[in-house]
KEMITOR-946042 format. One record per residue (C-alpha): residue in one letter; x, y, z. Coordinates in Angstrom, 3 decimals. Layout:
BEGIN
<r><r>a</r><u>X</u><v>Y</v><w>Z</w></r>
...
//
This chain:
BEGIN
<r><r>m</r><u>7.396</u><v>38.754</v><w>16.094</w></r>
<r><r>k</r><u>3.646</u><v>38.787</v><w>16.778</w></r>
<r><r>d</r><u>3.074</u><v>41.797</v><w>14.480</w></r>
<r><r>k</r><u>2.909</u><v>39.733</v><w>11.290</w></r>
<r><r>k</r><u>0.650</u><v>40.786</v><w>8.442</w></r>
<r><r>e</r><u>0.679</u><v>37.689</v><w>6.231</w></r>
<r><r>m</r><u>2.380</u><v>34.284</v><w>6.433</w></r>
<r><r>v</r><u>2.258</u><v>30.921</v><w>4.668</w></r>
<r><r>y</r><u>2.381</u><v>27.834</v><w>6.894</w></r>
<r><r>t</r><u>2.468</u><v>24.103</v><w>6.254</w></r>
<r><r>i</r><u>0.817</u><v>22.656</v><w>9.326</w></r>
<r><r>p</r><u>1.313</u><v>18.954</v><w>10.116</w></r>
<r><r>f</r><u>-1.699</u><v>17.197</v><w>11.588</w></r>
<r><r>k</r><u>0.402</u><v>14.410</v><w>13.090</w></r>
<r><r>r</r><u>-0.832</u><v>14.920</v><w>16.642</w></r>
<r><r>v</r><u>-4.453</u><v>14.980</v><w>15.453</w></r>
<r><r>y</r><u>-4.146</u><v>11.296</v><w>14.605</w></r>
<r><r>w</r><u>-3.373</u><v>10.466</v><w>18.246</w></r>
<r><r>g</r><u>-6.491</u><v>9.315</v><w>20.064</w></r>
<r><r>r</r><u>-9.922</u><v>8.371</v><w>18.808</w></r>
<r><r>r</r><u>-10.474</u><v>8.380</v><w>15.095</w></r>
<r><r>v</r><u>-14.161</u><v>9.299</v><w>15.173</w></r>
<r><r>n</r><u>-13.575</u><v>13.050</v><w>15.565</w></r>
<r><r>r</r><u>-10.205</u><v>13.689</v><w>13.905</w></r>
<r><r>a</r><u>-11.446</u><v>16.236</v><w>11.363</w></r>
<r><r>a</r><u>-13.030</u><v>18.396</v><w>14.058</w></r>
<r><r>r</r><u>-9.848</u><v>18.076</v><w>16.123</w></r>
<r><r>a</r><u>-7.782</u><v>19.111</v><w>13.065</w></r>
<r><r>a</r><u>-9.878</u><v>22.273</v><w>12.595</w></r>
<r><r>r</r><u>-9.440</u><v>23.183</v><w>16.280</w></r>
<r><r>y</r><u>-5.691</u><v>22.464</v><w>16.075</w></r>
<r><r>l</r><u>-5.354</u><v>24.679</v><w>12.983</w></r>
<r><r>r</r><u>-7.194</u><v>27.497</v><w>14.755</w></r>
<r><r>r</r><u>-4.963</u><v>27.219</v><w>17.858</w></r>
<r><r>f</r><u>-1.784</u><v>27.029</v><w>15.711</w></r>
<r><r>i</r><u>-2.604</u><v>30.236</v><w>13.823</w></r>
<r><r>a</r><u>-3.697</u><v>32.005</v><w>17.028</w></r>
<r><r>r</r><u>-0.406</u><v>31.104</v><w>18.715</w></r>
<r><r>h</r><u>1.694</u><v>32.349</v><w>15.795</w></r>
<r><r>f</r><u>-0.223</u><v>35.606</v><w>15.368</w></r>
<r><r>g</r><u>-0.717</u><v>36.406</v><w>19.055</w></r>
<r><r>v</r><u>-4.528</u><v>36.468</v><w>18.986</w></r>
<r><r>e</r><u>-7.240</u><v>34.412</v><w>20.632</w></r>
<r><r>p</r><u>-8.504</u><v>31.296</v><w>18.777</w></r>
<r><r>e</r><u>-11.940</u><v>32.946</v><w>18.536</w></r>
<r><r>n</r><u>-10.371</u><v>35.657</v><w>16.343</w></r>
<r><r>v</r><u>-9.212</u><v>33.165</v><w>13.700</w></r>
<r><r>v</r><u>-11.603</u><v>32.758</v><w>10.757</w></r>
<r><r>l</r><u>-11.246</u><v>29.680</v><w>8.546</w></r>
<r><r>h</r><u>-12.212</u><v>30.098</v><w>4.906</w></r>
<r><r>p</r><u>-14.840</u><v>27.540</v><w>3.796</w></r>
<r><r>a</r><u>-12.317</u><v>26.020</v><w>1.344</w></r>
<r><r>v</r><u>-9.989</u><v>25.225</v><w>4.262</w></r>
<r><r>n</r><u>-12.813</u><v>23.570</v><w>6.174</w></r>
<r><r>e</r><u>-13.898</u><v>21.572</v><w>3.102</w></r>
<r><r>y</r><u>-10.319</u><v>20.389</v><w>2.534</w></r>
<r><r>i</r><u>-10.016</u><v>19.192</v><w>6.141</w></r>
<r><r>w</r><u>-13.334</u><v>17.338</v><w>5.919</w></r>
<r><r>s</r><u>-12.812</u><v>16.110</v><w>2.314</w></r>
<r><r>r</r><u>-12.005</u><v>12.527</v><w>3.299</w></r>
<r><r>g</r><u>-14.507</u><v>12.302</v><w>6.117</w></r>
<r><r>i</r><u>-14.360</u><v>12.664</v><w>9.876</w></r>
<r><r>e</r><u>-11.873</u><v>9.835</v><w>10.460</w></r>
<r><r>k</r><u>-9.158</u><v>10.654</v><w>7.910</w></r>
<r><r>p</r><u>-8.225</u><v>14.330</v><w>7.646</w></r>
<r><r>p</r><u>-5.182</u><v>15.151</v><w>5.501</w></r>
<r><r>r</r><u>-1.773</u><v>14.660</v><w>7.100</w></r>
<r><r>r</r><u>-0.732</u><v>18.275</v><w>6.436</w></r>
<r><r>i</r><u>-2.232</u><v>21.441</v><w>5.049</w></r>
<r><r>t</r><u>-0.656</u><v>24.544</v><w>3.516</w></r>
<r><r>v</r><u>-2.480</u><v>27.747</v><w>4.372</w></r>
<r><r>r</r><u>-1.982</u><v>31.495</v><w>4.045</w></r>
<r><r>a</r><u>-2.897</u><v>33.526</v><w>7.116</w></r>
<r><r>v</r><u>-3.705</u><v>37.231</v><w>6.665</w></r>
<r><r>r</r><u>-4.279</u><v>39.631</v><w>9.560</w></r>
<r><r>d</r><u>-7.076</u><v>42.184</v><w>9.178</w></r>
<r><r>e</r><u>-5.783</u><v>45.212</v><w>11.088</w></r>
<r><r>e</r><u>-9.046</u><v>47.100</v><w>11.586</w></r>
<r><r>n</r><u>-10.871</u><v>44.398</v><w>13.560</w></r>
<r><r>g</r><u>-7.963</u><v>42.171</v><w>14.698</w></r>
<r><r>v</r><u>-9.146</u><v>39.025</v><w>12.911</w></r>
<r><r>v</r><u>-6.817</u><v>36.561</v><w>11.193</w></r>
<r><r>k</r><u>-8.249</u><v>34.983</v><w>8.035</w></r>
<r><r>v</r><u>-6.948</u><v>31.565</v><w>6.983</w></r>
<r><r>l</r><u>-6.986</u><v>30.778</v><w>3.246</w></r>
<r><r>l</r><u>-6.078</u><v>27.543</v><w>1.485</w></r>
<r><r>v</r><u>-2.944</u><v>27.442</v><w>-0.666</w></r>
<r><r>r</r><u>-3.377</u><v>25.018</v><w>-3.535</w></r>
<r><r>k</r><u>-0.218</u><v>23.242</v><w>-4.576</w></r>
<r><r>p</r><u>-0.037</u><v>21.907</v><w>-8.134</w></r>
<r><r>e</r><u>-1.368</u><v>18.387</v><w>-8.305</w></r>
<r><r>k</r><u>1.281</u><v>15.750</v><w>-8.858</w></r>
<r><r>l</r><u>1.249</u><v>14.382</v><w>-12.347</w></r>
<r><r>g</r><u>0.496</u><v>10.690</v><w>-12.528</w></r>
<r><r>t</r><u>3.875</u><v>9.028</v><w>-12.557</w></r>
<r><r>a</r><u>3.650</u><v>5.382</v><w>-13.426</w></r>
<r><r>k</r><u>6.369</u><v>3.251</v><w>-11.904</w></r>
<r><r>g</r><u>8.249</u><v>1.031</v><w>-14.283</w></r>
<r><r>r</r><u>7.337</u><v>2.959</v><w>-17.427</w></r>
//
């Protein structure tokens, strides 16, 4: 199962919120790296986060990273690196309650 080429994951950051709030975004980036490394059978040092993924994690500051993130992980066969790209879901249309 570790010979995957490309996968899409929705990763919950629930356990990132446990503990101090002053470094949650950094903890979320480390958790994402470890999650992808575990699922692809590589070391966390061989997981490369795209800058858009990092910006999305840090978008609300260091104390409030998003609760979940949807990413696409692609393995580069020639150098054994897994690249993590952000999957953008369509924004929810503004639904007004009571209208």
